[in-house]
N, C-alpha and C positions, 0 to 999 in steps of 0.2 A: 202158497207152496211151491207149484211147480213153474210160479214167475222166477221164484227165489233160484230154486234149480237151474232153470233154463238159464239166469241170469248168470248165476256161478259157472256153468259149460260153457258160454261166451265170452268169458272173462279168461278162463283157464285154455280156451282156444285159443283168443287173442293174445295171450301171455306168453305161452310157449314157443311161437315164431320169435319174439319178441327176445325171449330168452338166450335163444339158438343164435339169432344173431348178435347178440351182445358178446358171446362166449367167440364167435368167429372174428369179430369186428377189432378183439383185443392183437396186437402186435408184438408178443414178448419180444423181448431180445435176449436168445440163450447165450450164453457162456457159462462155463464151468471153470474153476480154478482144479488145476491136474488135469483138466479131460482138451477139450475141442473149443478155438476160438466161437463166438458169438455167430449167429447167422444173422444179420442186421435187418431188421423192420425195410421195408421198401420206401419208406419216407425218410432214411437214413442217410448219410453219407460216409465213405469210408475211405482213410488214408495210410497208407503203412511205410513203415522207413526201416532197414537195415541196421544196425547196430554193431560197431566190430567196439566191445571194450577198453581193450588193450591200448587203442588209438583214438578213441571217442569220436572216430570219422563216422556219419550216418549215410545211408543212401534215402531219399525218399520217394515215393511213388505213390499219384493218386491213382485212387477206383472209386467206383461208382458201387453202389449198393447191389447193384445186378452183376457183377462181376466180381466179386468177393469171394467165390469157390474159387476161382482161377486165381485171384492173389495170394490164398494161401497156400497152393502151389507151388507157386511161384517165387513167393519171399522165401519157402522151406527149401524147396531144390537149391538156390542160391547162398545161402548162406553158410559159413565154414563153421567149426566147431565150436571156436569161443564167442561166436557171434551172437545175437537174439534178433527177433524182429518185433518192432513195436506198431503195434495196428491200433486205430484211432476212429472209433467208430462216434459222429454226432447225432443222435436222436431227433427225432421229428420236435420233442419236446425240448429242446435244447441242452439237453445234458451229455454230455462226451463221456467214453468209456474208453480206456486204453487197453487194451490187451498186452501182454510180454506174453512171446511166443522164445520155446527154444528152437533146438534145429528141426528136432521132429514134429514140431507145429503143437506141441501140450504147451497148455497157459500157467505161467510159473507165476506170474504176478497181476493183477486188476488194479486200474486207480479209477477214480470218477469224480467229476465234480458239474453241477449245474443245480439250474431250479428245481427239480425234481429229485428224491432219491431212488436210487436204481433198486430191484427186486434184489436183495441180497440174496434170497436161497437162491436164484436162478445162478446169480455171479459166485457164488462161493460152492453151489451143486452139493457133492460128499460133504464137504466141511460145514456146510451150514449147522446140523447139529452142536457140532463143537463147539463152533462161535454163540451159539446160542447158551449153553450151558457157561462160560467162559462169561458172557455178558451178564447171566444171570450171578453166578459167585461175585463177579466185582461188585456189581450193584448190591447185592444183598451185605457185601462187608463193608462199604461206604454209605449204605442204610438211606439209598435213594434211588430213583427209578428214572433219571431224566439227565440230558448233558450228554456229554463227548463219552465213545466208549472206546478205550484200546485193549486188545486184546493179543499176548506177548506169549504164544506156546512155541516149546520147542518144534512140532509140527506145524501151526498156522500164527502169522500175523494180520492182524487186523486192526486199521485206526479210523474211525469214521466218527463224524462229526458234521456239526453245522446248526441252519436255521433255515425256516423256511422261506425257499427261494434262495437259496445258495445252502448246498449241501459239498462234501466232500469225502473223498476216502481212498483209501490202500489197503492194499489185501496180497499176501504172497507166501509161497509155502520155502521157509529157508531149506529146506535140503534139495530142493528143485532148482536153486537160483544156479545159471550158468560159472562156470569159470572166471572171475573177476567181475562178477554183476554181486552188489550188495543191497539188501533193501532198501539203502536212500537213493537207488538208481530208479524204482516203481514208484513215480510223481504222476 
């Protein structure tokens, strides 16, 4: 009996450091619709371009993940009232996340594509519960639990789909779209 207790204690002692390591090893990409842009993981690359919707002109700037904070400050201070910034982050797993930022630096739209589905709870932030409720209603109405999903509410639009190895989607806040920008600009 004592050997079983001692063995269980040894297993628990070995499991605790491993579980703490596993939690610290995860490098989530935090972005939230309606909030601030993501802080990219260390293995990500980031580029940014300023877009003028009326003229369609854009200005590209490449930055590494380590200079992402200065990138956000620089692009938001150089933009005019109708311009917006598209910030593209390529994660280490190959998934590309584009964030659409207004002049104050708030994320009004997000697009993603790649081999792995991003964590929508992180991307949608406080809008995630609304998204989940809408998805459940759509799936209940059509009688299935699989397939692409579209949510078209007055406060939130999300289109998501794909298959293993090729996921894509877009999300935006209709009320937060800058002047001259439509949902079709979120790609």
